[in-house]
Backbone as CSV, one residue per row, in Angstrom:
resi,resn,N_x,N_y,N_z,CA_x,CA_y,CA_z,C_x,C_y,C_z
1,MET,-7.207,10.713,22.040,-5.755,10.791,21.911,-5.395,11.761,20.779
2,PRO,-4.218,12.393,20.851,-3.858,13.406,19.850,-3.627,12.794,18.463
3,SER,-3.922,13.593,17.440,-3.693,13.191,16.061,-2.376,13.769,15.571
4,VAL,-1.702,13.010,14.715,-0.427,13.445,14.144,-0.446,13.159,12.650
5,ILE,0.480,13.800,11.934,0.564,13.634,10.491,2.011,13.377,10.109
6,CYS,2.208,12.624,9.030,3.565,12.310,8.579,4.133,13.502,7.799
7,PRO,5.229,14.104,8.281,5.783,15.291,7.634,6.952,14.985,6.692
8,LEU,7.314,13.715,6.570,8.459,13.303,5.766,7.999,12.401,4.629
9,SER,8.886,12.158,3.677,8.502,11.351,2.516,8.025,9.964,2.929
10,ILE,8.906,9.209,3.577,8.618,7.833,3.969,9.223,7.602,5.355
11,VAL,8.391,7.246,6.310,8.855,7.038,7.682,8.754,5.556,8.024
12,PRO,9.846,4.951,8.518,9.773,3.553,8.945,8.966,3.404,10.229
13,VAL,8.128,2.384,10.256,7.334,2.067,11.443,7.890,0.779,12.021
14,ARG,8.271,0.820,13.306,8.976,-0.282,13.945,8.038,-1.154,14.782
15,LYS,8.449,-2.419,14.920,7.695,-3.339,15.771,7.829,-2.961,17.232
16,ASP,9.009,-2.472,17.621,9.269,-2.037,18.983,9.895,-0.648,18.958
17,ALA,9.999,-0.032,20.123,10.507,1.341,20.220,12.027,1.358,20.196
18,SER,12.583,1.050,19.029,14.031,1.021,18.865,14.381,1.134,17.396
19,ASP,15.465,1.859,17.088,15.933,1.949,15.712,16.394,0.599,15.178
20,ARG,16.696,-0.325,16.070,17.138,-1.655,15.666,15.977,-2.621,15.444
21,ALA,14.780,-2.194,15.796,13.623,-3.084,15.694,13.199,-3.268,14.240
22,GLU,12.524,-4.365,13.996,12.011,-4.701,12.671,11.071,-3.607,12.140
23,MET,11.231,-3.245,10.860,10.290,-2.345,10.219,9.090,-3.165,9.762
24,VAL,7.911,-2.846,10.285,6.719,-3.631,9.981,5.847,-2.988,8.909
25,THR,5.983,-1.682,8.715,5.288,-0.991,7.646,5.935,0.377,7.474
26,GLN,5.363,1.181,6.583,5.859,2.537,6.367,4.696,3.522,6.451
27,TRP,5.021,4.722,6.882,4.061,5.821,7.012,4.439,6.836,5.946
28,LEU,3.490,7.185,5.083,3.775,8.040,3.941,3.328,9.476,4.196
29,PHE,3.983,10.405,3.507,3.673,11.830,3.682,2.164,12.071,3.605
30,GLY,1.667,12.856,4.558,0.268,13.258,4.556,-0.680,12.299,5.234
31,GLU,-0.240,11.057,5.508,-1.107,10.130,6.229,-1.163,10.537,7.699
32,THR,-2.308,10.309,8.319,-2.492,10.712,9.708,-2.645,9.488,10.602
33,ALA,-2.491,9.733,11.900,-2.548,8.649,12.870,-2.946,9.200,14.233
34,GLU,-3.274,8.275,15.117,-3.593,8.609,16.510,-2.469,8.097,17.401
35,VAL,-2.037,8.921,18.327,-1.016,8.506,19.287,-1.696,7.704,20.392
36,VAL,-1.294,6.434,20.527,-1.910,5.593,21.564,-0.975,5.382,22.752
37,GLU,0.311,5.671,22.581,1.278,5.562,23.670,2.484,6.416,23.311
38,ARG,3.111,7.034,24.301,4.228,7.934,24.007,5.302,7.818,25.091
39,THR,6.564,7.773,24.650,7.704,7.824,25.549,8.514,9.070,25.192
40,ASP,9.654,9.227,25.831,10.468,10.408,25.539,10.920,10.453,24.090
41,LYS,11.177,9.290,23.486,11.711,9.266,22.129,10.755,8.691,21.096
42,TRP,9.844,7.820,21.509,9.023,7.085,20.558,7.535,7.250,20.852
43,SER,6.728,7.076,19.793,5.275,7.044,19.943,4.726,5.812,19.226
44,ARG,3.789,5.152,19.883,3.074,4.063,19.216,1.840,4.669,18.564
45,LEU,1.755,4.520,17.247,0.691,5.138,16.470,-0.302,4.102,15.962
46,LYS,-1.537,4.542,15.830,-2.576,3.760,15.158,-2.970,4.541,13.914
47,PHE,-2.710,3.975,12.750,-2.849,4.718,11.503,-4.297,4.770,11.038
48,ASP,-4.703,5.959,10.616,-6.097,6.176,10.264,-6.523,5.398,9.027
49,HIS,-5.597,5.134,8.105,-5.995,4.497,6.842,-6.196,2.991,6.956
50,ASP,-5.631,2.337,7.998,-5.816,0.883,8.092,-5.904,0.348,9.519
51,GLY,-5.771,1.212,10.534,-5.868,0.761,11.914,-4.648,0.013,12.422
52,TYR,-3.611,-0.085,11.612,-2.382,-0.784,12.005,-1.649,0.028,13.067
53,GLU,-0.896,-0.648,13.930,-0.158,0.048,14.989,1.330,-0.260,14.914
54,GLY,2.144,0.728,15.236,3.583,0.543,15.273,4.256,1.758,15.886
55,TRP,5.572,1.650,16.074,6.341,2.687,16.758,7.075,3.583,15.764
56,VAL,7.005,4.895,16.017,7.649,5.898,15.167,8.453,6.841,16.050
57,ASP,9.638,7.206,15.594,10.489,8.167,16.292,9.760,9.506,16.407
58,ASN,9.752,10.106,17.588,9.034,11.364,17.796,9.537,12.501,16.910
59,LYS,10.781,12.416,16.441,11.320,13.458,15.565,10.720,13.369,14.162
60,GLN,9.980,12.311,13.893,9.383,12.107,12.572,7.873,12.307,12.594
61,ILE,7.400,13.039,13.604,5.969,13.245,13.826,5.703,14.730,14.040
62,VAL,4.582,15.221,13.507,4.129,16.576,13.855,2.635,16.511,14.177
63,PRO,2.157,17.408,15.050,0.731,17.418,15.388,-0.130,17.727,14.170
64,CYS,-1.357,17.231,14.197,-2.306,17.475,13.106,-3.660,17.865,13.692
65,LEU,-4.106,19.074,13.378,-5.387,19.555,13.871,-6.543,19.139,12.969
66,THR,-6.212,18.734,11.738,-7.251,18.373,10.759,-6.938,17.020,10.136
67,PRO,-7.041,15.934,10.908,-6.725,14.608,10.347,-7.649,14.253,9.194
68,ASN,-7.052,13.642,8.166,-7.798,13.235,6.977,-8.045,11.733,7.101
69,TYR,-9.127,11.353,7.763,-9.351,9.958,8.119,-9.520,9.041,6.908
70,ASP,-10.096,9.542,5.845,-10.318,8.738,4.642,-9.866,9.549,3.427
71,PRO,-8.544,9.739,3.278,-8.049,10.641,2.223,-8.398,10.139,0.833
72,ASP,-8.985,11.002,0.029,-9.398,10.626,-1.316,-8.260,10.742,-2.323
73,LEU,-7.372,11.698,-2.124,-6.381,11.997,-3.143,-4.981,11.617,-2.698
74,ARG,-4.337,10.804,-3.530,-2.959,10.380,-3.310,-2.170,10.601,-4.595
75,VAL,-0.884,10.777,-4.432,-0.002,11.096,-5.548,0.265,9.846,-6.389
76,ILE,0.199,9.972,-7.711,0.509,8.858,-8.606,1.577,9.273,-9.621
77,ASP,2.478,10.158,-9.211,3.659,10.448,-10.011,4.880,10.367,-9.100
78,LEU,6.056,10.558,-9.668,7.289,10.369,-8.910,8.077,11.645,-8.714
79,ASN,7.463,12.790,-8.983,8.223,14.048,-8.875,7.437,15.171,-8.219
80,THR,6.542,14.831,-7.291,5.780,15.850,-6.576,6.583,16.356,-5.382
81,LEU,6.868,17.643,-5.372,7.590,18.283,-4.278,6.661,19.225,-3.523
82,VAL,6.781,19.206,-2.196,6.055,20.143,-1.343,7.078,21.022,-0.633
83,ASP,6.943,22.333,-0.787,7.834,23.284,-0.112,7.181,23.718,1.190
84,LEU,7.710,23.205,2.305,7.154,23.519,3.623,7.879,24.680,4.297
85,GLY,8.641,25.443,3.507,9.339,26.602,4.048,10.750,26.276,4.459
86,GLU,10.885,25.582,5.596,12.220,25.243,6.087,12.835,24.068,5.328
87,ARG,12.013,23.355,4.541,12.513,22.203,3.790,11.516,21.825,2.705
88,GLN,12.048,21.081,1.742,11.195,20.511,0.710,11.032,19.019,0.962
89,VAL,9.866,18.497,0.618,9.587,17.080,0.801,9.170,16.494,-0.547
90,LEU,9.817,15.395,-0.924,9.398,14.643,-2.096,8.278,13.695,-1.678
91,VAL,7.092,13.918,-2.210,5.948,13.081,-1.847,6.056,11.763,-2.600
92,PRO,6.068,10.633,-1.900,6.229,9.348,-2.589,4.977,8.952,-3.356
93,TYR,5.147,8.044,-4.277,4.011,7.464,-4.991,3.064,6.848,-3.962
94,GLY,1.823,7.313,-3.935,0.856,6.850,-2.946,0.739,7.732,-1.726
95,GLY,1.624,8.744,-1.592,1.516,9.673,-0.479,0.266,10.540,-0.602
96,VAL,-0.167,11.077,0.523,-1.414,11.853,0.578,-1.136,13.330,0.335
97,VAL,-2.016,13.969,-0.421,-2.013,15.433,-0.521,-3.231,15.922,0.256
98,PRO,-3.032,16.354,1.516,-4.158,16.619,2.417,-5.057,17.756,1.936
99,PHE,-6.345,17.442,1.780,-7.359,18.434,1.405,-6.919,19.216,0.164
100,TYR,-6.511,18.488,-0.856,-5.966,19.069,-2.084,-7.064,19.737,-2.894
101,GLU,-6.849,21.000,-3.228,-7.776,21.722,-4.108,-7.084,22.963,-4.657
102,ASP,-7.401,23.257,-5.897,-6.858,24.442,-6.578,-5.329,24.504,-6.495
103,GLY,-4.677,23.334,-6.591,-3.220,23.301,-6.593,-2.577,23.593,-5.255
104,THR,-3.313,23.370,-4.161,-2.755,23.581,-2.815,-3.183,22.450,-1.893
105,ILE,-2.400,22.260,-0.812,-2.796,21.349,0.258,-2.953,22.157,1.542
106,LEU,-3.645,21.554,2.509,-3.785,22.177,3.823,-2.701,21.611,4.730
107,TRP,-1.833,22.510,5.228,-0.738,22.082,6.102,-0.560,23.115,7.204
108,ASN,-0.688,22.667,8.451,-0.612,23.586,9.603,-1.583,24.753,9.458
109,ASP,-2.791,24.418,9.023,-3.868,25.405,8.860,-3.553,26.480,7.818
110,GLU,-2.596,26.194,6.945,-2.276,27.121,5.870,-2.307,26.387,4.536
111,ARG,-2.608,27.136,3.482,-2.624,26.576,2.147,-1.227,26.666,1.552
112,VAL,-0.699,25.513,1.115,0.653,25.421,0.564,0.548,24.968,-0.891
113,PRO,1.171,25.685,-1.824,1.090,25.298,-3.239,1.763,23.947,-3.498
114,VAL,1.073,23.114,-4.270,1.603,21.808,-4.670,1.076,21.492,-6.065
115,SER,1.953,21.002,-6.915,1.521,20.531,-8.229,1.658,19.020,-8.243
116,ALA,0.526,18.321,-8.291,0.551,16.862,-8.153,-0.401,16.208,-9.144
117,VAL,-0.023,15.016,-9.585,-0.926,14.147,-10.327,-1.530,13.184,-9.318
118,THR,-2.845,13.134,-9.226,-3.500,12.364,-8.171,-4.429,11.293,-8.734
119,ASN,-4.824,10.381,-7.846,-5.789,9.333,-8.206,-7.196,9.900,-8.113
120,HIS,-7.545,10.712,-9.086,-8.823,11.415,-9.048,-9.971,10.572,-9.603
121,LYS,-9.802,9.254,-9.559,-10.838,8.294,-9.956,-11.287,8.511,-11.403
122,PRO,-10.362,8.303,-12.345,-10.730,8.443,-13.754,-11.776,7.414,-14.144
123,ASP,-12.565,7.753,-15.142,-13.683,6.910,-15.559,-13.193,5.844,-16.537
124,ILE,-12.460,4.856,-16.001,-12.011,3.729,-16.811,-12.299,2.442,-16.075
125,GLU,-12.250,1.324,-16.797,-12.555,0.032,-16.209,-11.566,-0.314,-15.092
126,ARG,-12.054,-1.095,-14.121,-11.225,-1.443,-12.974,-9.945,-2.173,-13.402
127,ALA,-10.056,-3.046,-14.392,-8.885,-3.787,-14.854,-7.822,-2.843,-15.393
128,ASP,-8.251,-1.835,-16.148,-7.304,-0.876,-16.719,-6.735,0.035,-15.633
129,LEU,-7.560,0.396,-14.665,-7.106,1.242,-13.562,-6.047,0.512,-12.736
130,LEU,-6.285,-0.763,-12.508,-5.331,-1.575,-11.758,-3.984,-1.640,-12.475
131,GLU,-4.015,-1.864,-13.772,-2.770,-1.937,-14.548,-2.045,-0.584,-14.534
132,LEU,-2.808,0.501,-14.559,-2.219,1.839,-14.524,-1.445,2.058,-13.232
133,TYR,-2.058,1.734,-12.097,-1.401,1.957,-10.812,-0.277,0.953,-10.571
134,LEU,-0.412,-0.249,-11.124,0.614,-1.272,-10.960,1.892,-0.929,-11.706
135,HIS,1.765,-0.258,-12.824,2.905,-0.046,-13.725,4.123,0.532,-12.997
136,THR,3.919,1.524,-12.152,5.035,2.164,-11.458,5.698,1.218,-10.462
137,PHE,4.945,0.231,-9.957,5.508,-0.722,-8.995,6.298,-1.850,-9.656
138,LEU,6.074,-2.102,-10.934,6.711,-3.248,-11.575,8.232,-3.155,-11.476
139,GLY,8.845,-4.242,-11.035,10.283,-4.278,-10.863,10.777,-3.736,-9.540
140,ALA,9.884,-3.188,-8.718,10.301,-2.663,-7.412,10.855,-3.794,-6.560
141,PRO,11.950,-3.555,-5.824,12.531,-4.623,-5.000,11.632,-4.979,-3.827
142,TYR,11.684,-6.249,-3.458,10.941,-6.673,-2.271,11.577,-6.057,-1.030
143,LEU,10.749,-5.467,-0.179,11.204,-4.889,1.081,10.168,-5.184,2.148
144,TRP,10.560,-5.954,3.151,9.640,-6.266,4.252,9.151,-4.970,4.902
145,GLY,7.837,-4.777,4.921,7.247,-3.580,5.489,7.101,-2.436,4.510
146,GLY,7.618,-2.576,3.288,7.595,-1.487,2.316,6.229,-1.263,1.688
147,ARG,6.007,-0.018,1.250,4.717,0.346,0.646,4.880,1.227,-0.595
148,THR,6.084,1.383,-1.118,6.300,2.279,-2.251,7.099,1.580,-3.345
149,PRO,7.179,2.184,-4.543,7.993,1.595,-5.614,9.482,1.542,-5.298
150,ALA,9.936,2.210,-4.243,11.329,2.090,-3.823,11.585,0.772,-3.109
151,GLY,10.533,0.079,-2.704,10.616,-1.191,-1.999,9.262,-1.514,-1.388
152,VAL,8.776,-2.731,-1.604,7.415,-3.062,-1.183,7.339,-4.557,-0.883
153,ASP,6.470,-4.930,0.074,6.213,-6.347,0.295,4.874,-6.717,-0.335
154,CYS,4.503,-7.995,-0.237,3.334,-8.458,-0.993,2.039,-7.781,-0.561
155,SER,1.808,-7.707,0.750,0.565,-7.088,1.222,0.618,-5.570,1.130
156,GLY,1.839,-4.998,1.189,1.972,-3.563,0.960,1.584,-3.204,-0.458
157,LEU,1.942,-4.062,-1.419,1.578,-3.823,-2.816,0.069,-3.864,-3.009
158,THR,-0.578,-4.921,-2.513,-2.026,-5.009,-2.699,-2.748,-3.901,-1.947
159,GLN,-2.266,-3.571,-0.745,-2.914,-2.490,-0.005,-2.844,-1.175,-0.771
160,MET,-1.663,-0.847,-1.306,-1.504,0.435,-1.996,-2.284,0.466,-3.302
161,LEU,-2.315,-0.625,-4.050,-3.095,-0.657,-5.288,-4.572,-0.413,-5.001
162,PHE,-5.070,-1.024,-3.930,-6.484,-0.856,-3.598,-6.762,0.528,-3.015
163,ILE,-5.835,1.058,-2.214,-6.008,2.418,-1.714,-6.148,3.396,-2.873
164,LEU,-5.310,3.226,-3.889,-5.367,4.126,-5.041,-6.684,3.984,-5.792
165,MET,-7.339,2.832,-5.652,-8.654,2.636,-6.257,-9.776,3.002,-5.291
166,GLY,-9.409,3.552,-4.124,-10.407,4.015,-3.168,-10.925,2.962,-2.214
167,ILE,-10.210,1.827,-2.095,-10.619,0.736,-1.212,-9.536,0.541,-0.156
168,TYR,-9.905,0.591,1.108,-8.936,0.546,2.199,-8.874,-0.856,2.803
169,LEU,-7.763,-1.539,2.531,-7.546,-2.889,3.040,-6.690,-2.848,4.305
170,PRO,-6.780,-3.903,5.133,-5.836,-4.032,6.248,-4.408,-4.166,5.721
171,ARG,-3.426,-4.095,6.629,-2.033,-4.081,6.211,-1.470,-5.461,5.878
172,ASP,-1.812,-6.493,6.637,-1.181,-7.794,6.480,-2.022,-8.743,5.625
173,ALA,-1.336,-9.680,4.953,-2.016,-10.625,4.066,-3.065,-11.449,4.810
174,SER,-2.734,-11.893,6.030,-3.681,-12.719,6.783,-4.965,-11.960,7.106
175,GLU,-4.867,-10.642,7.303,-6.052,-9.819,7.559,-6.787,-9.514,6.261
176,GLN,-6.051,-9.279,5.194,-6.685,-9.046,3.899,-7.508,-10.260,3.464
177,ALA,-7.072,-11.450,3.879,-7.769,-12.688,3.510,-9.148,-12.791,4.157
178,MET,-9.454,-11.911,5.094,-10.768,-11.898,5.739,-11.728,-10.938,5.053
179,GLU,-11.229,-10.175,4.088,-12.040,-9.162,3.424,-12.788,-9.761,2.223
180,GLY,-13.903,-9.137,1.860,-14.615,-9.498,0.639,-15.309,-10.840,0.695
181,ASP,-15.584,-11.391,-0.503,-16.321,-12.645,-0.644,-15.472,-13.682,-1.365
182,PRO,-15.630,-14.951,-1.006,-14.835,-15.998,-1.656,-15.270,-16.247,-3.098
183,ILE,-14.307,-16.577,-3.930,-14.561,-17.007,-5.300,-14.190,-18.478,-5.361
184,GLU,-15.176,-19.315,-5.583,-14.956,-20.749,-5.438,-14.184,-21.361,-6.594
185,LEU,-14.372,-20.851,-7.808,-13.725,-21.421,-8.986,-12.770,-20.415,-9.605
186,LEU,-11.580,-20.877,-9.952,-10.593,-19.989,-10.547,-11.074,-19.417,-11.870
187,ASP,-11.896,-20.188,-12.599,-12.409,-19.711,-13.884,-13.343,-18.517,-13.727
188,LEU,-13.837,-18.284,-12.514,-14.754,-17.173,-12.262,-14.022,-15.917,-11.790
189,CYS,-12.699,-15.982,-11.722,-11.926,-14.835,-11.260,-12.036,-13.663,-12.228
190,GLU,-11.924,-12.468,-11.658,-11.930,-11.234,-12.442,-10.721,-10.395,-12.059
191,PRO,-10.280,-9.502,-12.949,-9.178,-8.603,-12.595,-9.498,-7.815,-11.323
192,GLY,-8.552,-7.795,-10.400,-8.751,-7.120,-9.126,-9.054,-8.063,-7.983
193,ASP,-9.344,-9.332,-8.285,-9.542,-10.301,-7.206,-8.209,-10.559,-6.507
194,LEU,-8.271,-10.745,-5.205,-7.078,-11.039,-4.416,-6.908,-12.555,-4.298
195,VAL,-5.690,-13.027,-4.486,-5.412,-14.456,-4.372,-4.382,-14.658,-3.262
196,PHE,-4.659,-15.637,-2.405,-3.852,-15.853,-1.207,-3.173,-17.223,-1.262
197,PHE,-2.020,-17.291,-0.596,-1.183,-18.490,-0.631,-0.761,-18.837,0.790
198,ASP,-0.616,-20.139,1.064,-0.289,-20.560,2.425,0.981,-21.393,2.459
199,ASN,1.425,-21.687,3.678,2.582,-22.556,3.871,2.102,-23.944,4.279
200,GLU,3.034,-24.807,4.653,2.678,-26.181,5.008,1.820,-26.268,6.255
201,ASP,1.851,-25.223,7.083,1.022,-25.193,8.295,-0.355,-24.590,8.035
202,GLY,-0.617,-24.201,6.784,-1.906,-23.623,6.443,-2.028,-22.148,6.761
203,ARG,-0.913,-21.506,7.093,-0.935,-20.089,7.431,-0.773,-19.246,6.173
204,ILE,-1.592,-18.204,6.031,-1.496,-17.307,4.884,-0.173,-16.546,4.970
205,ILE,0.642,-16.665,3.926,1.959,-16.030,3.941,2.204,-15.126,2.733
206,HIS,1.260,-15.095,1.779,1.516,-14.335,0.555,0.191,-13.944,-0.078
207,VAL,0.213,-12.823,-0.803,-0.983,-12.348,-1.493,-0.574,-11.691,-2.806
208,GLY,-1.431,-11.833,-3.791,-1.245,-11.163,-5.077,-2.585,-10.701,-5.601
209,VAL,-2.566,-10.017,-6.733,-3.808,-9.520,-7.325,-3.897,-10.023,-8.762
210,ILE,-5.064,-10.521,-9.112,-5.284,-11.086,-10.439,-5.466,-9.974,-11.460
211,LEU,-4.819,-10.130,-12.622,-4.900,-9.179,-13.721,-5.729,-9.781,-14.856
212,THR,-5.821,-9.076,-15.969,-6.469,-9.637,-17.146,-5.664,-10.843,-17.637
213,ARG,-6.307,-11.724,-18.364,-5.633,-12.918,-18.863,-4.612,-12.562,-19.944
214,SER,-3.638,-13.433,-20.110,-2.653,-13.257,-21.170,-3.289,-13.542,-22.521
215,GLU,-2.556,-13.257,-23.598,-3.064,-13.524,-24.940,-3.331,-15.016,-25.141
216,GLU,-2.616,-15.859,-24.397,-2.813,-17.304,-24.493,-3.978,-17.783,-23.630
217,GLY,-4.599,-16.870,-22.868,-5.730,-17.230,-22.030,-5.372,-17.637,-20.624
218,ASP,-4.087,-17.507,-20.257,-3.659,-17.867,-18.907,-3.963,-16.746,-17.915
219,LEU,-4.306,-17.138,-16.698,-4.468,-16.152,-15.634,-3.111,-15.565,-15.274
220,ARG,-3.087,-14.254,-14.999,-1.864,-13.586,-14.579,-2.072,-13.010,-13.181
221,VAL,-1.008,-13.044,-12.383,-1.069,-12.497,-11.033,0.116,-11.562,-10.826
222,ALA,-0.150,-10.379,-10.249,0.905,-9.441,-9.865,1.173,-9.635,-8.375
223,HIS,2.455,-9.732,-8.032,2.801,-9.954,-6.622,4.242,-9.521,-6.394
224,ALA,4.604,-9.367,-5.130,5.959,-8.976,-4.750,6.678,-10.190,-4.191
225,SER,7.622,-10.710,-4.958,8.416,-11.859,-4.539,9.806,-11.694,-5.133
226,GLY,10.720,-11.175,-4.328,12.025,-10.789,-4.867,11.962,-9.414,-5.492
227,ARG,10.977,-9.251,-6.338,10.637,-7.957,-6.940,9.160,-8.022,-7.306
228,VAL,8.585,-6.880,-7.642,7.197,-6.891,-8.119,7.203,-7.442,-9.535
229,ARG,6.429,-8.474,-9.754,6.476,-9.210,-11.005,5.082,-9.699,-11.375
230,ILE,4.936,-10.166,-12.600,3.693,-10.757,-13.078,3.994,-12.188,-13.490
231,ASP,3.263,-13.144,-12.925,3.479,-14.554,-13.217,2.166,-15.228,-13.583
232,LYS,2.296,-16.452,-14.054,1.133,-17.278,-14.404,0.534,-17.873,-13.135
233,LEU,-0.788,-17.932,-13.093,-1.509,-18.506,-11.959,-2.413,-19.629,-12.442
234,ASP,-2.373,-20.760,-11.742,-3.339,-21.825,-11.996,-3.800,-22.414,-10.670
235,GLN,-4.543,-23.508,-10.728,-5.134,-24.077,-9.518,-4.085,-24.479,-8.489
236,GLN,-2.888,-24.787,-8.959,-1.835,-25.206,-8.035,-1.189,-24.009,-7.339
237,GLY,-1.039,-22.903,-8.069,-0.445,-21.712,-7.481,0.246,-20.859,-8.520
238,ILE,1.298,-20.156,-8.100,2.053,-19.263,-8.981,3.180,-20.059,-9.638
239,PHE,3.210,-19.990,-10.968,4.288,-20.648,-11.702,5.294,-19.599,-12.157
240,ASN,6.534,-19.742,-11.680,7.616,-18.831,-12.043,8.321,-19.397,-13.271
241,ALA,8.082,-18.787,-14.440,8.650,-19.297,-15.686,10.170,-19.190,-15.701
242,GLU,10.718,-18.196,-14.994,12.176,-18.033,-14.967,12.853,-19.220,-14.280
243,ASP,12.235,-19.708,-13.210,12.804,-20.830,-12.469,12.261,-22.176,-12.945
244,GLY,11.167,-22.115,-13.712,10.563,-23.346,-14.201,9.886,-24.167,-13.129
245,LYS,9.359,-23.504,-12.085,8.702,-24.236,-11.012,7.698,-23.328,-10.294
246,TYR,6.862,-23.953,-9.472,5.889,-23.204,-8.691,6.568,-22.574,-7.475
247,SER,6.232,-21.309,-7.239,6.843,-20.593,-6.113,5.911,-20.464,-4.922
248,HIS,4.597,-20.498,-5.132,3.636,-20.317,-4.045,2.426,-21.227,-4.275
249,ARG,1.920,-21.796,-3.193,0.771,-22.694,-3.251,-0.520,-21.928,-2.971
250,MET,-1.463,-21.997,-3.903,-2.694,-21.218,-3.768,-3.611,-21.786,-2.688
251,ARG,-4.193,-20.854,-1.929,-5.134,-21.233,-0.873,-6.557,-20.822,-1.227
252,MET,-6.746,-19.561,-1.642,-8.101,-19.086,-1.930,-8.049,-17.767,-2.696
253,VAL,-9.218,-17.421,-3.243,-9.388,-16.149,-3.953,-10.564,-15.425,-3.334
254,ARG,-10.410,-14.109,-3.162,-11.495,-13.311,-2.599,-11.679,-12.045,-3.417
255,ARG,-12.928,-11.605,-3.497,-13.267,-10.407,-4.268,-13.680,-9.290,-3.312
256,VAL,-12.980,-8.168,-3.413,-13.256,-7.002,-2.574,-13.727,-5.878,-3.480
257,LEU,-14.906,-5.374,-3.219,-15.494,-4.314,-4.055,-15.530,-2.991,-3.295
């Protein structure tokens, strides 16, 4: 099936082929996908970075002769512009700079100048790297299907943080809960471990990422709930100090390397 690339900053991906349909995720500049079904107006895409599928308006798609199946470099600043000739594109935080080298990207088989700060895998501890990438997301509003600091959901946040660290997770929390190895005791948790939460039916409905402990020795978890925030975590779940109560019930912790 033909390959396509995202030519716009942030493209909504719909559950069904309609502008009124639920947005289930977002497609970021430079990410590639495979067309698995096509109508006059819409295409159902399978995204190369996570295998997720959804519908995108055909006007928001361009062909790609050189798909970047496992892109190494993504933007980690908020002011990267790409001049594509007929228009400029603001590359979102986490967007891909395809085949980036010597200050250029490969676009339509041509080298286009771009000045970008990228996740070039600096030689620092994983805990510090996680905090670095998280910082721009802090305070971002919750947005179902979102993947950027302009709006993000819980699994979109964990997926993007791990992508920036070079680890490709599935899109949804329930699928992320199948990755890695279980951590049986909360005291054995390390920064970067994923923690999952369920509802009364036992269904995984939320995910966060464990950070370094607070000065008081409490576990901290970063997650998207209303906004991207950092809260206290214990065996019972997430404690929201602002509300003075637990907001999510913990189900399990998993470590993905």
